[in-house]
C-alpha positions in Angstrom: -110.5 -28.9 73.2 -111.4 -31.7 70.9 -108.5 -33.8 71.9 -109.6 -33.7 75.7 -113.1 -34.6 74.6 -111.8 -37.7 72.7 -110.1 -38.7 75.7 -112.9 -38.6 78.1 -114.8 -40.6 75.5 -112.0 -43.3 75.7 -112.2 -43.4 79.5 -116.1 -43.9 79.8 -115.8 -46.7 77.2 -112.5 -48.4 78.9 -114.9 -48.2 82.4 -117.8 -49.9 80.8 -115.6 -52.7 79.2 -114.1 -53.5 82.5 -116.6 -52.9 85.0 -119.8 -53.2 83.5 -119.7 -56.9 82.4 -122.9 -57.7 84.0 -124.8 -56.3 81.1 -122.4 -56.2 78.2 -123.9 -58.7 75.6 -121.7 -59.7 72.8 -123.1 -57.5 70.3 -123.4 -54.7 72.8 -119.6 -55.0 73.5 -118.8 -55.2 69.7 -120.1 -51.9 69.3 -118.6 -50.0 72.3 -115.1 -51.4 71.0 -116.1 -49.9 67.6 -116.9 -46.7 68.9 -113.9 -46.6 71.1 -111.5 -47.2 67.7 -113.4 -45.1 65.7 -112.5 -42.1 68.5 -108.8 -43.2 68.4 -108.2 -42.9 65.2 -109.8 -39.5 65.5 -107.2 -38.8 67.8 -104.5 -39.6 66.0 -105.3 -37.5 63.1 -106.4 -34.6 65.0 -103.7 -32.0 64.2 -104.2 -32.7 60.6 -107.9 -31.7 60.6 -108.7 -28.1 60.4 -112.1 -28.6 61.8 -111.6 -29.3 65.4 -114.9 -28.2 66.6 -116.7 -31.0 64.7 -114.7 -33.1 66.2 -114.9 -32.2 69.7 -119.0 -31.9 69.5 -119.5 -35.5 67.6 -116.9 -36.8 70.8 -119.0 -34.7 73.6 -122.5 -35.7 72.1 -121.0 -39.4 72.2 -119.7 -39.0 75.5 -123.1 -37.7 76.5 -125.1 -40.2 75.6 -123.1 -43.3 76.5 -122.8 -41.9 79.8 -127.0 -41.8 79.9 -127.5 -44.9 78.4 -124.9 -47.2 81.2 -126.1 -44.7 84.1 -127.7 -46.4 87.1 -130.9 -45.0 86.3 -130.9 -47.0 83.0 -129.5 -50.3 83.7 -131.6 -51.3 87.0 -133.9 -52.6 84.9 -133.1 -54.5 81.6 -136.3 -55.5 79.3 -136.0 -56.9 75.8 -136.7 -53.6 74.7 -134.5 -51.5 76.8 -131.5 -53.8 75.6 -132.7 -53.6 71.8 -132.9 -50.1 72.0 -129.5 -49.8 73.5 -127.9 -51.6 70.7 -129.7 -50.0 68.5 -128.5 -46.5 69.5 -124.8 -47.9 69.9 -124.7 -48.9 66.0 -126.0 -46.0 65.5 -123.2 -43.7 67.2 -120.5 -46.3 65.9 -121.9 -45.0 62.2 -121.8 -41.6 63.0 -117.9 -41.9 64.3 -117.5 -44.2 61.1 -118.7 -41.3 58.6 -116.3 -38.8 60.9 -113.6 -40.4 60.4 -114.1 -41.3 56.8 -114.5 -37.6 56.3 -111.5 -37.0 58.2 -109.2 -39.2 56.4 -110.7 -38.0 53.1 -109.6 -34.5 53.7 -106.1 -35.4 54.8 -105.7 -37.1 51.6 -107.1 -34.3 49.6 -109.9 -36.0 48.6 -112.1 -33.1 50.4 -111.6 -30.4 52.0 -113.1 -29.3 55.4 -115.3 -26.6 54.1 -116.9 -29.1 51.9 -117.7 -31.4 54.7 -121.2 -31.3 55.9 -122.4 -30.9 59.5 -124.7 -33.5 59.4 -123.7 -36.7 59.8 -126.9 -37.7 57.7 -125.4 -37.3 54.6 -122.6 -39.5 54.5 -123.5 -41.9 57.3 -123.3 -45.3 56.7 -126.0 -45.8 58.9 -128.2 -48.7 60.0 -132.2 -48.1 60.9 -132.3 -47.8 64.7 -135.1 -49.9 64.1 -135.0 -52.5 61.4 -132.9 -54.8 63.3 -134.8 -57.2 64.1 -166.2 -62.1 86.5 -166.5 -65.2 86.6 -164.0 -65.9 83.7 -161.7 -63.8 86.0 -162.3 -65.9 89.3 -161.2 -68.9 87.9 -157.7 -70.0 89.5 -158.0 -67.4 92.3 -160.5 -68.5 94.6 -158.1 -68.5 97.5 -156.2 -65.5 96.6 -159.3 -63.4 96.9 -160.4 -64.7 100.1 -157.1 -64.1 101.6 -157.2 -60.2 100.5 -160.9 -59.5 101.6 -159.7 -60.7 104.6 -156.7 -58.3 105.3 -158.9 -55.6 103.6 -162.0 -56.0 106.0 -159.9 -57.1 109.4 -157.5 -56.2 111.3 -156.2 -52.7 112.6 -158.2 -49.2 112.7 -154.6 -47.9 111.3 -154.4 -46.9 107.6 -152.8 -50.3 106.5 -150.8 -50.8 103.1 -151.0 -54.0 101.3 -148.3 -55.0 98.9 -148.9 -57.5 96.2 -146.3 -59.0 94.5 -145.7 -61.0 91.4 -144.0 -61.6 88.2 -145.5 -60.1 85.2 -148.6 -62.1 84.0 -149.2 -63.6 87.0 -152.5 -62.4 88.0 -152.0 -59.3 90.5 -154.3 -56.6 88.4 -157.2 -59.3 87.7 -156.9 -60.7 91.5 -157.0 -56.8 92.8 -160.0 -55.9 90.5 -162.1 -58.8 91.6 -161.8 -57.6 95.5 -162.2 -53.8 94.2 -165.6 -55.3 92.4 -166.8 -57.2 95.2 -170.2 -56.1 96.9 -169.1 -57.2 100.9 -165.7 -55.6 99.8 -166.8 -51.8 97.8 -169.6 -51.4 100.5 -167.3 -51.8 103.5 -165.5 -48.1 102.5 -166.7 -45.0 101.7 -164.6 -43.8 98.7 -162.8 -46.1 96.3 -159.8 -45.2 93.7 -157.9 -46.8 91.3 -154.6 -45.5 89.5 -152.2 -47.3 87.6 -148.5 -46.1 87.7 -146.5 -47.9 85.1 -142.8 -46.9 84.7 -143.0 -43.6 82.8 -145.0 -42.0 85.6 -145.5 -38.4 86.8 -147.0 -36.6 90.0 -149.3 -34.7 88.4 -150.8 -37.8 86.0 -151.0 -40.1 88.9 -153.1 -37.0 90.6 -155.2 -36.6 88.0 -156.2 -40.0 87.2 -156.8 -41.0 90.8 -159.6 -37.9 90.9 -160.9 -39.2 88.0 -161.3 -42.5 89.7 -162.9 -40.8 92.8 -166.4 -40.5 91.1 -167.6 -38.1 94.4 -165.3 -35.6 93.8 -165.0 -32.8 91.3 -161.6 -31.8 89.4 -163.2 -28.5 88.5 -161.5 -25.7 90.4 -161.6 -21.8 89.6 -159.3 -20.8 87.2 -157.4 -18.6 89.9 -157.3 -21.0 92.5 -154.1 -21.8 93.9 -155.1 -24.9 95.8 -153.2 -28.0 94.9 -154.5 -30.9 93.6 -152.6 -33.0 96.0 -154.2 -31.1 98.8 -157.6 -31.5 97.2 -157.3 -35.1 97.4 -156.1 -35.3 100.8 -158.9 -33.2 102.0 -161.4 -34.7 100.5 -160.1 -38.4 102.3 -159.3 -36.8 105.5 -162.3 -38.3 107.9 -163.4 -41.0 105.2 -162.6 -44.5 105.2 -161.0 -45.1 101.6 -159.9 -48.1 99.6 -157.3 -46.9 97.1 -155.4 -49.3 94.5 -152.0 -48.3 93.2 -151.4 -50.8 90.5 -147.8 -51.4 89.0 -145.7 -49.5 90.8 -141.8 -49.8 89.5 -139.8 -47.6 92.0 -139.5 -46.3 95.8 -139.8 -43.3 94.3 -143.3 -43.4 92.9 -144.5 -44.4 96.3 -142.3 -41.6 97.8 -144.1 -39.0 95.3 -147.6 -39.9 96.5 -147.4 -41.4 99.8 -148.6 -38.1 101.3 -151.6 -37.7 99.4 -153.4 -40.7 102.0 -154.0 -39.1 105.4 -154.3 -41.9 108.6 -157.2 -40.7 110.8 -157.1 -44.5 112.4 -160.7 -45.2 110.3 -159.5 -48.8 109.0 -158.8 -47.2 105.4 -156.7 -49.2 103.0 -154.2 -48.8 100.2 -153.2 -51.9 98.1 -150.1 -51.7 95.6 -149.3 -54.4 93.0 -145.5 -54.6 91.8 -143.1 -56.9 90.3 -140.4 -56.3 92.7 -139.6 -57.5 96.0 -137.8 -54.2 97.0 -140.7 -52.1 96.4 -142.9 -54.3 97.7 -140.8 -54.3 101.1 -140.5 -50.3 101.1 -144.3 -49.5 100.9 -145.3 -52.1 103.6 -143.9 -54.1 106.4 -142.4 -57.8 105.3 -145.3 -59.4 107.4 -147.9 -57.5 105.1 -146.7 -58.4 101.7 -148.5 -60.9 99.8 -146.5 -62.9 97.2 -148.6 -64.3 94.4 -147.8 -68.1 93.3 -148.2 -69.4 89.9 -151.1 -71.8 89.2 -151.2 -75.5 90.1 -151.8 -77.7 88.0 -155.2 -78.2 88.8 -156.4 -74.6 89.0 -154.3 -74.4 85.4 -156.0 -77.3 84.1 -159.5 -75.6 85.0 -158.7 -72.2 83.8 -157.5 -73.4 80.3 -160.8 -75.1 80.1 -163.1 -72.7 81.6 -161.4 -70.3 78.8 -161.8 -72.5 75.6 -164.9 -74.0 75.8 -166.6 -71.7 78.6 -167.6 -74.6 80.8 -169.2 -76.6 78.1 -168.2 -80.5 77.6 -164.0 -80.3 76.9 -163.4 -83.0 74.1 -161.9 -86.1 75.5 -159.5 -86.4 72.6 -158.3 -83.2 73.4 -157.2 -83.5 77.1 -153.8 -85.3 77.1 -152.5 -82.7 74.4 -154.2 -79.6 76.7 -152.9 -80.8 79.7 -149.4 -80.9 77.9 -150.1 -77.1 77.0 -151.1 -75.8 80.1 -148.0 -77.4 81.9 -146.1 -75.6 79.0 -147.4 -72.2 80.7 -145.7 -73.0 84.0 -149.1 -71.6 85.8 -148.7 -68.0 84.5 -152.4 -67.2 83.9 -151.6 -64.8 81.3 -149.9 -67.3 79.3 -152.7 -69.6 80.2 -155.3 -67.3 78.8 -153.4 -66.2 75.5 -152.7 -69.8 74.6 -156.9 -70.7 75.4 -157.6 -67.4 73.2 -156.1 -69.5 70.5 -157.2 -72.9 70.8 -160.8 -71.7 71.3 -160.3 -70.6 67.4 -158.8 -74.1 66.8 -160.2 -77.5 67.8 -158.4 -80.1 65.8 -155.7 -82.5 67.6 -153.0 -81.5 64.8 -153.2 -77.6 65.6 -153.1 -78.6 69.0 -150.0 -80.4 68.9 -148.3 -77.5 67.0 -148.8 -75.3 69.9 -147.8 -77.8 72.4 -144.8 -77.5 70.7 -143.8 -74.7 71.7 -141.4 -73.6 74.8 -144.4 -72.1 76.9 -142.3 -68.8 77.5 -145.0 -65.9 77.4 -143.3 -64.3 74.3 -143.3 -67.5 72.5 -147.5 -67.5 73.4 -148.2 -64.3 72.4 -146.2 -64.6 69.2 -147.9 -67.5 68.6 -151.4 -66.2 68.9 -150.7 -63.2 67.0 -149.3 -65.4 63.9 -152.7 -67.2 64.1 -154.4 -63.9 63.5 -156.3 -63.5 60.4 -154.2 -61.4 57.9 -156.4 -57.8 58.3 -156.3 -58.2 62.2 -152.4 -58.2 62.4 -152.1 -54.6 61.6 -154.9 -53.7 64.1 -153.4 -55.4 66.9 -150.1 -53.9 65.9 -151.1 -50.6 65.9 -152.1 -50.4 69.4 -148.2 -50.3 70.1 -148.6 -46.7 69.3 -150.3 -46.1 72.9 -148.5 -45.6 75.7 -147.8 -48.3 78.8 -151.1 -48.8 80.7 -153.0 -46.1 78.5 -156.9 -46.7 78.5 -158.1 -47.0 75.3 -161.3 -45.7 73.9 -163.1 -48.6 71.5 -164.8 -45.9 69.7 -161.7 -43.7 68.8 -159.7 -46.8 67.8 -161.9 -48.2 65.5 -162.4 -45.0 63.5 -158.1 -45.0 63.5 -158.3 -48.2 61.8 -160.6 -47.0 59.1 -159.0 -43.9 58.5 -155.7 -46.2 58.6 -157.2 -48.1 55.6 -157.0 -51.1 57.9 -160.6 -52.5 57.8 -162.5 -53.2 54.6 -166.1 -54.7 54.0 -165.7 -58.3 53.2 -169.2 -59.2 51.6 -171.2 -55.6 51.6 -173.5 -56.7 54.3 -171.7 -55.0 57.4 -170.1 -51.1 57.5 -166.4 -50.4 58.2 -167.7 -49.5 61.7 -169.1 -53.3 62.3 -166.7 -54.9 60.4 -163.9 -53.3 63.0 -165.6 -53.9 65.8 -166.0 -57.4 64.8 -162.1 -57.3 64.5 -161.6 -55.9 67.9 -164.2 -58.4 70.0 -162.0 -61.0 68.2 -158.5 -59.6 69.6 -160.6 -59.6 72.9 -161.9 -63.1 72.5 -158.4 -64.4 71.9 -157.0 -62.5 75.5 -154.9 -60.4 73.5 -156.5 -57.2 74.2 -157.7 -56.5 78.2 -161.6 -54.8 78.5 -161.7 -52.0 81.0 -164.8 -51.2 80.7 -168.4 -52.3 79.1 -171.7 -51.0 78.1 -174.4 -52.7 80.2 -176.7 -52.9 77.6 -175.0 -55.0 75.4 -171.9 -55.7 76.6 -169.9 -53.8 73.8 -166.5 -52.7 74.8 -166.3 -48.9 75.8 -162.5 -49.1 76.8 -159.5 -51.3 76.8 -155.8 -51.5 77.7 -153.0 -53.8 76.6 -151.2 -56.0 79.3 -147.3 -55.0 79.4 -145.9 -58.2 78.3 -148.1 -58.1 75.1 -147.4 -54.6 74.6 -143.8 -55.3 74.8 -144.0 -58.1 72.0 -146.2 -55.3 70.1 -144.0 -52.7 70.0 -141.2 -54.7 68.6 -143.3 -56.2 66.1 -145.1 -53.0 64.9 -141.9 -51.4 64.2 -140.3 -54.5 62.4 -143.4 -54.6 60.4 -143.7 -50.9 59.7 -147.2 -50.4 61.2 -146.1 -47.7 63.4 -143.0 -46.7 65.8 -143.3 -45.8 69.4 -140.4 -43.6 69.7 -140.5 -43.2 73.4 -140.4 -46.7 73.6 -137.0 -47.1 71.8 -135.7 -43.5 72.9 -136.9 -43.5 76.5 -135.6 -40.1 77.4 -135.3 -36.5 75.8 -131.8 -36.4 75.6 -131.6 -39.8 73.7 -134.5 -38.5 71.1 -132.8 -35.3 70.6 -130.2 -36.9 69.0 -132.0 -39.8 67.2 -135.3 -39.3 66.4 -135.1 -37.7 63.1 -132.7 -41.0 61.9 -135.0 -42.9 63.8 -138.3 -42.3 62.2 -136.8 -42.1 58.5 -138.2 -45.5 57.4 -141.8 -45.3 58.9 -145.1 -43.7 57.9 -146.7 -43.9 61.6 -144.9 -42.7 64.8 -146.2 -42.2 68.1 -144.3 -39.4 69.7 -143.9 -37.0 72.5 -145.0 -33.4 72.2 -141.1 -32.8 72.8 -140.2 -34.8 70.1 -142.7 -32.6 67.6 -140.9 -29.9 68.5 -137.2 -31.0 67.5 -136.1 -29.0 64.4 -134.0 -31.4 62.5 -137.1 -33.2 61.0 -135.4 -33.9 57.5 -137.4 -37.0 56.9 -141.0 -35.5 58.2 -142.6 -35.4 55.2 -143.2 -39.0 54.2 -144.8 -39.1 57.7 -148.9 -39.9 57.3 -149.6 -40.7 60.9 -148.9 -39.1 64.6 -150.1 -40.4 67.3 -149.1 -37.2 70.0 -148.6 -38.0 74.0 -148.7 -34.6 75.4 -145.9 -33.4 77.6 -146.1 -30.7 80.1 -144.3 -27.6 79.0 -144.2 -28.1 75.1 -147.3 -26.6 73.2 -148.1 -27.3 69.5 -146.8 -24.0 67.7 -145.2 -25.0 64.8 -145.2 -28.6 65.7 -146.9 -30.5 62.6 -146.6 -28.1 59.9 -143.8 -29.8 58.4 -145.7 -33.0 58.0 -147.3 -32.4 54.8 -148.3 -36.1 54.1 -150.1 -36.3 57.4 -153.7 -38.0 57.2 -154.1 -39.1 60.7 -153.5 -36.8 63.9 -154.5 -38.3 67.1 -153.4 -36.4 70.1 -154.3 -38.1 73.1 -156.7 -36.3 76.1 -154.0 -34.7 78.0 -154.0 -32.7 81.4 -153.2 -29.2 80.1 -155.0 -26.9 77.4 -153.7 -28.2 74.1 -154.5 -25.7 71.0 -153.3 -26.3 67.3 -153.0 -23.2 65.4 -155.4 -23.1 62.0 -152.3 -22.6 60.0 -150.3 -25.4 60.8 -153.4 -28.0 60.6 -155.9 -26.9 57.8 -153.1 -26.6 55.6 -152.7 -30.6 55.9 -155.4 -31.3 53.1 -154.7 -35.0 53.3 -156.1 -35.1 56.9 -158.8 -38.0 57.6 -158.5 -37.9 61.1 -158.1 -35.3 63.7 -158.4 -35.4 67.6 -156.8 -32.7 69.6 -157.7 -29.2 70.3 -158.5 -27.2 67.1 -159.1 -23.5 67.1 -161.2 -22.9 63.5 -161.3 -20.5 61.2 -162.8 -20.7 57.4 -159.7 -22.7 56.1 -161.3 -25.8 57.6 -163.0 -26.1 54.2 -159.3 -27.2 52.7 -159.7 -30.5 54.9 -162.1 -32.1 52.1 -160.8 -35.7 53.4 -161.8 -35.3 56.8 -163.9 -37.9 58.4 -163.3 -37.5 62.4 -163.2 -34.5 63.7 -162.7 -34.6 67.9 -162.2 -31.4 70.0 -160.9 -32.1 73.4 -162.8 -28.7 74.9 -166.4 -26.9 75.5 -167.6 -24.0 73.8 -166.5 -24.9 70.4 -167.4 -22.1 67.5 -167.6 -23.9 64.2 -167.3 -21.9 61.3 -170.0 -22.3 58.7 -167.4 -24.0 56.4 -167.6 -27.1 58.4 -170.9 -27.8 56.0 -168.4 -28.1 53.0 -167.1 -31.4 54.6 -168.6 -33.8 52.6 -166.8 -37.3 54.0 -167.4 -35.9 57.8 -168.5 -38.8 59.4 -168.0 -38.0 63.2 -168.3 -34.5 64.9 -167.4 -34.8 68.2 -166.5 -32.1 71.3 -167.3 -31.9 75.1 -169.7 -29.1 74.0 -170.3 -27.0 70.6 -171.8 -23.6 69.9 -175.0 -23.3 68.1 -174.3 -24.6 64.4 -174.9 -22.0 61.8 -177.0 -22.8 58.8 -175.9 -22.1 55.6 -177.8 -19.5 53.4 -179.2 -20.8 50.1 -179.3 -24.2 48.8 -176.5 -26.4 50.5 -176.1 -29.9 50.2 -176.4 -31.6 53.1 -173.6 -34.0 55.1 -174.9 -37.1 54.1 -172.3 -39.3 55.4 -172.4 -37.6 59.1 -173.3 -40.5 61.7 -172.3 -38.9 65.0 -172.7 -35.1 66.4 -171.9 -34.7 70.2 -172.7 -32.2 72.0 -174.4 -29.3 70.8 -176.0 -26.5 72.7 -178.9 -24.4 71.9 -179.5 -26.3 68.3 -182.4 -24.4 66.6 -184.0 -28.1 65.5 -185.6 -27.0 62.3 -186.8 -29.1 59.2 -184.1 -28.1 57.3 -182.0 -28.8 60.1 -183.1 -32.4 59.6 -182.1 -32.5 55.9 -178.8 -31.3 56.7 -178.1 -34.1 58.5 -180.4 -36.7 57.4 -178.3 -40.0 58.6 -177.5 -39.0 61.9 -177.4 -41.7 64.5 -176.0 -40.7 67.5 -176.9 -37.3 68.2 -176.2 -35.2 71.6 -177.8 -31.8 72.2 -178.1 -29.2 75.8 -180.2 -26.7 75.8 -180.7 -24.0 78.9 -183.7 -22.9 80.5 -183.8 -19.2 79.4 -183.4 -20.3 75.4 -186.0 -23.5 75.6 -188.8 -21.8 77.4 -188.6 -18.8 75.2 -188.0 -19.6 72.0 -190.0 -21.9 70.0 -187.4 -22.6 67.2 -186.0 -24.8 70.0 -188.9 -27.2 70.2 -188.0 -30.9 69.4 -191.1 -32.6 67.5 -189.2 -32.4 64.5 -186.4 -35.5 65.9 -189.2 -37.9 64.8 -187.9 -37.3 60.8 -184.5 -38.4 62.0 -185.1 -41.9 60.6 -181.7 -43.2 61.1 -181.4 -41.8 64.8 -180.1 -44.8 67.7 -178.8 -42.9 70.0 -180.2 -39.6 71.8 -178.6 -37.5 74.7 -180.9 -34.4 75.6 -179.4 -32.4 78.4 -181.3 -29.5 79.9 -180.0 -26.9 82.7 -181.0 -23.7 84.8 -179.3 -20.7 84.2 -176.1 -21.5 85.7 -172.7 -21.1 84.9 -170.6 -23.6 83.0 -168.5 -24.4 85.9 -171.6 -24.6 87.8 -173.2 -27.1 85.4 -169.9 -29.2 85.6 -170.3 -29.3 89.4 -173.8 -30.9 88.9 -172.4 -33.1 86.6 -169.9 -34.6 88.8 -172.0 -34.2 92.3 -170.2 -30.7 93.2 -173.7 -28.6 93.6 -175.9 -30.6 96.9 -179.3 -31.8 96.4 -180.6 -29.3 98.5 -179.5 -26.4 96.0 -180.4 -28.0 93.3 -184.4 -28.1 94.3 -184.4 -24.2 93.3 -184.5 -24.6 89.6 -187.4 -25.3 87.9 -188.9 -27.9 85.6 -189.1 -27.4 82.3 -192.1 -28.0 80.1 -192.2 -30.7 77.5 -192.6 -29.0 74.4 -193.9 -32.0 72.4 -191.0 -34.2 71.8 -191.6 -36.9 69.0 -189.1 -39.6 69.3 -188.4 -41.4 66.3 -189.3 -45.0 66.9 -185.9 -46.7 65.8 -184.3 -44.8 68.9 -182.7 -47.6 71.1 -180.5 -45.6 73.5 -181.9 -42.5 75.2 -180.0 -40.7 78.0 -182.0 -37.1 79.7 -180.9 -34.9 82.4 -182.2 -32.0 83.9 -185.8 -31.8 82.6 -187.6 -32.0 86.1 -191.2 -33.6 84.4 -193.3 -35.9 86.1 -193.2 -39.5 86.1 -195.9 -39.9 84.2 -195.6 -37.2 81.6 -192.4 -38.5 80.8 -192.6 -42.2 81.1 -195.8 -42.7 79.2 -193.9 -41.0 75.8 -191.1 -42.8 76.2 -192.4 -46.1 77.8 -194.1 -46.4 74.3 -190.6 -46.5 72.1 -190.5 -49.8 70.4 -187.1 -50.4 70.3 -185.7 -48.6 73.5 -183.0 -51.0 75.0 -181.1 -48.3 77.4 -182.7 -45.3 79.4 -180.9 -43.2 81.5 -182.4 -40.6 83.8 -179.7 -38.4 85.0 -180.0 -35.2 87.4 -183.6 -35.1 88.2 -184.9 -35.9 84.4 -187.9 -36.8 86.2 -189.4 -34.9 89.3 -191.9 -36.2 91.9 -192.2 -38.4 94.5 -194.2 -41.5 92.9 -193.9 -43.4 89.8 -196.2 -46.2 88.6 -195.4 -48.0 85.5 -198.0 -49.3 83.3 -198.4 -52.7 81.3 -197.5 -52.9 77.3 -194.3 -50.3 77.9 -190.8 -50.9 77.7 -191.1 -54.2 75.7 -187.2 -53.9 74.8 -185.6 -52.2 77.6 -182.3 -54.1 78.6 -181.1 -50.9 80.8 -182.6 -48.9 83.6 -180.5 -45.9 85.3 -181.7 -44.0 87.5 -179.0 -41.3 88.7 -180.1 -38.2 91.0 -183.6 -38.3 91.9 -186.6 -37.5 94.6 -188.1 -40.6 93.9 -189.5 -42.1 97.0 -192.0 -44.8 95.9 -191.8 -46.8 92.6 -194.7 -49.2 91.8 -194.1 -51.9 89.2 -194.3 -55.4 88.2 -192.2 -57.7 86.7 -194.4 -57.7 83.4 -193.6 -54.2 82.6 -190.3 -54.8 82.0 -190.0 -58.2 80.3 -186.3 -57.9 79.3 -184.5 -56.0 81.8 -181.2 -57.2 82.4 -179.4 -54.5 84.6 -181.1 -51.7 86.8 -178.5 -49.0 88.3 -179.6 -46.4 91.4 -177.2 -43.8 92.0 -177.8 -40.8 94.3 -181.2 -41.6 95.1 -181.2 -41.2 98.3 -185.4 -40.9 99.1 -186.0 -44.3 97.7 -186.3 -46.5 100.5 -186.9 -50.0 99.0 -187.3 -51.6 95.5 -190.6 -53.3 94.4 -190.5 -57.1 95.2 -191.7 -57.7 91.9 -188.4 -56.9 90.7 -187.5 -60.2 91.5 -189.6 -61.7 89.5 -188.4 -60.3 85.9 -186.6 -63.8 84.4 -183.9 -61.6 82.5 -182.3 -59.6 85.1 -178.8 -60.1 85.8 -177.5 -57.3 87.9 -178.6 -54.4 90.6 -176.2 -51.9 90.9 -176.2 -49.4 93.7 -174.2 -46.8 95.2 -173.0 -45.7 98.6 -176.0 -43.2 98.6 -178.6 -46.1 98.1 -177.6 -48.5 100.4 -181.2 -47.9 101.9 -181.8 -50.1 99.0 -179.5 -53.4 99.9 -182.2 -55.3 101.9 -184.8 -55.4 99.2 -181.7 -56.0 97.0 -180.9 -59.0 99.1 -184.6 -60.2 98.8 -184.5 -60.0 95.0 -181.1 -62.2 95.0 -183.0 -64.5 97.0 -185.8 -64.8 94.7 -183.8 -64.9 91.6 -181.6 -68.0 92.9 -184.4 -69.5 93.9 -186.3 -69.6 90.3 -182.3 -70.7 88.8 -180.6 -67.8 88.4 -177.3 -68.3 90.1 -175.5 -65.5 87.7 -177.5 -62.9 89.5 -175.8 -60.3 91.2 -176.0 -57.0 93.2 -173.1 -54.9 93.2 -171.8 -51.7 94.8 -169.8 -48.8 93.1 -168.1 -46.2 95.4 -169.5 -42.4 94.4 
């Protein structure tokens, strides 16, 4: 029925031309007319062409895609990417039909035959590429908004109250809510807090899992046979508790309908904050009187924000003031525009440079483009590469910088720094320019642990990254499976690096897959990895985002890709791993990973990471060590012999987990050989009793009570000799006396971060001594039976951050803590509220000594 298929296609095209003038740009209209003209030519010549099935299939698939492109769902919000994608798809459709017309005409003229015409439009298409067309810092400007939102949260009815915050992109909705969310007086008002970012491409399962992850006190571990839905788990956990939930960046009424049943109203003053760009969504989730509409900053606050960001509160050169005020006026009071342009201005302090920036039109995209243009050349691909991560994705900086290195974006400028240090400097520069948002930092040195991109910055990067052939984000240009089914193979033909879903990797028609060198894979429920990557024979980087279901990559698929330098996924191992002689980074997203002995043949390996590895086997006979290995996390029951030390001589980060039964009964597990690791800087030692893996996970997440933990006995110290250059130490589950443990640890001359988790020390009394902890910056005590702590300021001369979690027996803090001149932060949780009064006293002492930046912070757990 080829004639009817062509007729249906012409009808829908005529309807679009007649009724959808609201979205018809000149270019889109021309492509629609071109498609209609080609279909008319095919209809005229149909009776002379023998392969009518081909015509019917071409018309039907074109009709299906056109109908999808112009459905109400896909035209309700028109952003620049969606318009660009729509135009590119229409051009591709026109090219396909043009090719079909050429084949029909050739056949009719006798220049070809139906039998010789290929079924694939790729062969003779005159195609065009679908892509080649072209804390204190945060508070500035939001002071009044913060007061209003806090007042609404902490006062009012005891009924569950939804507070919608609405405003245009870049106006600071997320920043405002984050300020309130982290505020001490607000956070201690609620029993539990949670934060989840929704984004446009949302799924209920991902929302639920991310919300669970953000609520620290609730375990996401369930029995495999459990049939309790996660939605029920959240609802039951919140029932009876006073909670604060943030639903950031909601784009539709449906998203709210999908999740609102999670939040019970038991009349205890719980609150939900919703941020959105859309007024109708704000009105839908809350009453009209509850909506808080954010306005652009006025001239005064805009100018203060720019000055603060560019010169960090120091003197602002008078000669730059006039041109600076012109620049900030062009930003239209939009905080994102101001901080991005401030990031650029902070790098150049000459009048001529500022005058060039002032010449811009002040639009957000222009400012982002200008900031990108002024980046050092070696930083541009690093930033563009981040477009490969999905919208609102939290990106681990450790993984990001190693991806940059694997891609060859980072080089050593003068030989004095390692590639990792150069990559970290590049990342820090992007943060300083406000092009990358920090989501979490290490408290020890302020280094960023995770980050994300603002939506508007990411939209620019997606387009620029495709244009510059750095990475192609397939799901942004083809947002639905039906479009990717038709266009992915042709879309990627000019690109060496792609970001794609697991669905896309299952498409069979990957004509051009052999040239792909990088895949950032976004897991989609229901699509496993069988047969998904073996056709990408030139692959060097395979990074699978951490999904919610269990991803397993068959050995034959991965280990035959001999060019791989980076793998982050779920790999089942075999001896074939020895083929990967270029591999530098191997990250496995599961526990109890059993590594084959061939792992020792990977001479280039730098980072070997999993949730947990089974004991590493040592090769027999004389073998060469892994000289390049820097990171090994987390190995269980490692036999720490002198030979093992020689096999990983340059390790910098090491994590080991022991069981009580193994450690106390076998002298081979003693850790006195640690002292020979001369380069070790970060060490994590976990000790646990005879628990199942699930019980151990529950201990870590708080799912086993303190009372139940008391049955676990302590471990013998075993004569641990820590290397003297150790900077960061985490201990968990040792249950040793404070005096035994702290005498040894306190004498480490370079220790800056100490984390004591899960009864690392046991006993009610701890008294520190003079001369210990000379360099310690951060101290965390998480889950302890400590009752009394005696210390003096001189015992922690450099301490900056002091954190207590789940220490419900500790009733007060030593008053001398307030005399530590370097102290910046005390962090408590809802298990340690008894410490609040003594913490307030410390605040008063710090403020009286001139330390106005000192703060006490509460975190829900």
